[in-house]
C-alpha positions in Angstrom: 22.0 -64.2 9.0 24.6 -61.6 7.8 24.6 -58.3 9.6 23.8 -55.2 7.5 26.8 -53.7 5.7 25.1 -50.3 5.7 24.8 -50.2 9.5 27.6 -49.0 11.6 28.5 -51.8 14.0 30.6 -51.5 17.1 34.0 -53.1 16.6 34.9 -56.1 18.6 37.1 -54.9 21.5 39.8 -57.1 22.9 39.8 -55.7 26.4 43.0 -55.5 28.4 42.8 -56.4 32.1 42.2 -53.3 34.2 44.2 -52.6 37.3 42.4 -53.8 40.5 42.3 -51.8 43.6 43.9 -53.0 46.8 40.5 -53.1 48.6 39.1 -55.4 45.8 42.0 -57.8 46.1 41.7 -57.9 49.9 38.0 -58.6 49.7 38.6 -61.2 47.1 41.0 -63.0 49.4 38.5 -62.9 52.2 35.8 -64.3 50.1 37.9 -67.1 48.8 39.1 -68.0 52.2 35.5 -67.8 53.7 36.3 -69.8 56.8 34.9 -67.0 58.9 31.4 -67.5 57.4 31.2 -71.1 58.6 30.7 -69.8 62.1 27.3 -68.7 61.1 24.3 -70.8 60.2 25.6 -73.2 57.5 22.8 -72.7 54.9 22.8 -68.9 55.2 26.5 -68.6 55.1 26.8 -70.9 52.0 24.0 -68.9 50.2 25.7 -65.6 51.1 29.1 -66.8 50.1 27.7 -68.0 46.7 26.0 -64.7 46.0 29.1 -62.8 47.0 31.4 -64.9 44.8 29.1 -64.5 41.8 28.8 -60.7 42.4 32.6 -60.5 42.4 32.8 -62.8 39.4 30.5 -60.3 37.5 32.9 -57.6 38.6 35.8 -59.6 37.2 34.0 -59.9 33.9 33.4 -56.2 33.7 37.1 -55.5 34.4 38.4 -58.4 32.1 40.1 -60.0 35.1 40.5 -63.6 34.0 42.8 -64.6 36.8 40.5 -63.6 39.7 37.5 -65.0 37.8 39.1 -68.4 37.5 39.8 -68.5 41.2 36.2 -67.6 42.0 34.7 -70.1 39.6 36.6 -72.9 41.4 34.5 -72.1 44.5 31.0 -71.8 43.0 28.8 -73.0 40.1 29.3 -70.9 37.0 25.5 -70.7 36.7 24.8 -69.5 40.3 23.4 -66.0 40.6 24.1 -62.9 42.5 21.6 -60.7 44.4 19.9 -59.6 41.2 19.8 -63.0 39.7 22.6 -62.2 37.3 25.3 -64.6 36.2 28.8 -63.8 34.8 27.5 -64.3 31.3 24.8 -61.8 31.8 27.5 -59.3 32.6 29.6 -60.3 29.6 26.6 -59.7 27.3 25.7 -56.5 29.0 29.2 -55.0 28.6 29.9 -56.6 25.2 33.0 -58.4 26.3 33.4 -61.0 23.5 36.5 -62.7 25.0 34.8 -63.2 28.4 31.6 -64.4 26.6 33.5 -67.1 24.7 35.4 -68.1 27.8 32.2 -68.5 29.9 30.5 -70.5 27.2 33.5 -72.8 27.0 33.2 -73.3 30.7 29.5 -74.4 30.5 27.7 -71.1 31.2 24.0 -71.2 30.4 22.7 -68.6 28.1 19.0 -69.4 28.9 18.9 -68.1 32.4 16.9 -64.9 33.3 17.8 -62.4 36.0 15.2 -61.0 38.5 14.2 -58.4 35.8 13.4 -61.0 33.2 16.6 -60.4 31.1 18.3 -63.3 29.4 21.9 -62.8 28.1 20.3 -62.2 24.6 18.1 -59.5 25.9 21.0 -57.6 27.5 23.1 -58.0 24.3 20.3 -56.6 22.2 19.5 -53.7 24.4 23.2 -52.7 24.6 23.6 -53.1 20.9 26.3 -55.7 21.0 25.5 -57.3 17.6 28.6 -59.5 17.6 27.4 -61.3 20.7 23.8 -61.3 19.5 24.9 -63.2 16.4 26.8 -65.8 18.5 23.9 -66.3 20.9 21.4 -66.7 18.0 23.6 -69.4 16.5 23.8 -71.1 19.9 20.0 -71.0 20.3 19.8 -68.1 22.7 16.5 -66.3 23.0 14.5 -63.5 24.6 11.9 -64.4 27.2 9.7 -61.3 27.0 5.9 -61.0 26.3 5.3 -60.3 22.6 3.7 -57.0 23.4 6.8 -55.9 25.2 8.9 -56.9 22.2 6.6 -54.9 19.9 6.9 -51.9 22.1 10.7 -52.1 22.0 10.7 -52.4 18.2 8.4 -49.3 18.0 10.7 -47.5 20.3 13.7 -48.3 18.2 11.9 -46.9 15.1 10.8 -43.8 16.9 14.4 -43.0 18.0 15.7 -44.0 14.6 18.1 -46.4 16.3 19.2 -48.5 13.4 21.8 -50.5 15.3 19.3 -51.5 18.0 16.7 -52.5 15.3 19.4 -54.6 13.6 20.2 -56.3 16.9 16.6 -57.3 17.3 16.5 -58.6 13.7 19.7 -60.6 14.1 18.3 -62.2 17.3 15.7 -63.9 15.1 12.8 -61.8 16.5 9.6 -61.5 14.5 9.8 -58.0 13.2 6.0 -57.9 12.9 5.4 -58.1 16.7 2.8 -55.5 17.7 2.4 -53.4 20.9 -0.7 -53.3 23.2 -2.7 -51.7 20.3 -1.4 -54.1 17.7 0.7 -51.3 16.2 4.0 -52.6 14.7 7.3 -51.0 14.0 6.1 -50.7 10.4 2.9 -48.8 11.5 5.2 -46.5 13.5 7.6 -45.9 10.6 4.8 -45.1 8.2 3.1 -42.7 10.8 6.4 -40.9 11.1 6.8 -40.8 7.3 10.2 -42.4 7.7 10.9 -43.9 4.2 14.4 -45.0 5.2 13.1 -46.9 8.2 10.3 -48.4 6.2 12.8 -49.7 3.7 15.0 -51.2 6.5 12.1 -52.9 8.1 11.1 -54.5 4.7 14.7 -55.7 4.4 14.4 -57.3 7.8 11.3 -59.2 6.9 8.6 -57.0 8.4 5.4 -56.5 6.4 2.8 -53.7 6.2 0.0 -56.1 6.5 -0.5 -56.5 10.3 -3.8 -55.2 11.6 -3.9 -53.0 14.6 -6.9 -53.0 17.1 -8.7 -50.5 14.8 -8.3 -52.8 11.8 -5.7 -50.6 10.0 -2.6 -51.9 8.3 0.5 -49.8 7.5 -0.6 -49.8 3.9 -3.9 -48.3 4.9 -2.0 -45.7 6.9 0.2 -44.8 3.9 -2.9 -44.5 1.7 -4.8 -42.4 4.2 -2.0 -39.8 4.4 -1.1 -40.0 0.6 2.4 -41.1 1.2 3.3 -41.9 -2.4 7.0 -42.5 -1.8 6.3 -45.1 0.9 3.5 -46.7 -1.1 6.1 -47.2 -3.9 8.1 -49.3 -1.5 5.0 -51.5 -0.8 4.1 -51.7 -4.5 3.2 -54.1 -6.0 3.9 -56.9 -3.5 1.8 -55.5 -0.7 -0.6 -53.3 -2.6 -1.8 -55.7 -5.4 -0.3 -59.1 -5.1 -0.8 -59.8 -1.4 -3.3 -57.6 0.5 -3.5 -59.6 3.7 -1.0 -61.4 5.9 -2.4 -64.9 5.4 -1.9 -64.8 1.6 1.6 -63.5 2.1 2.5 -66.2 4.6 1.3 -68.9 2.1 3.5 -67.3 -0.5 6.6 -67.3 1.8 6.0 -70.9 2.7 5.8 -71.9 -0.9 9.2 -70.1 -1.5 10.7 -72.0 1.4 9.4 -75.2 -0.1 10.9 -74.3 -3.5 7.5 -74.2 -5.1 7.2 -70.5 -6.1 
């Protein structure tokens, strides 16, 4: 998928290494040496050491400190987690550090792990609008492990706030743009209710349809007709007002296009 030329996308930043404080470097040395921890219970000390190393590795990612990161990763598994279940690649996707992301992938970092809050690297990249990383993760097979209702709620929230870059990030991740919230209301329902013609057009471009039924049996087309939104109905016409009036027929049509049958 190509990202939208009409959307302002954050530039890829090549981060320079940030100066590290003396306290950080002293603590790093102690963690790497870690002989003092062996005086404690072996299992506890190893677990604590691993979590501490990964927490510091995440800090290195945030500060673009490749040298310290390499030393830390010699001591622990790159896919080990810190106290919140985060890994270095989680932090790279959260901060949008493309160089760190590529480095961690080359070293075998998993992009399928979830932290203690249910976030995968893809989830963090989407929510922080790092579309460059979203595209790379989608090509690698990265995904979002969230309930469909939660995804629907996040799509509706993006529409309500008119956050076009966030909406694009969800689209580029391969998300079904017709996901509904707890009432079956989709992003398209929300855009029509807000009379937001521009957002409706963008959702149509991203593959959303106005044919999903909410819990009251209403589609976005019904919503537009009820409120006499002629300009929005023109966007739906004739594909969704005459040719395909329910989602099942439209899906059959899409499948025929994919099969080259038309």
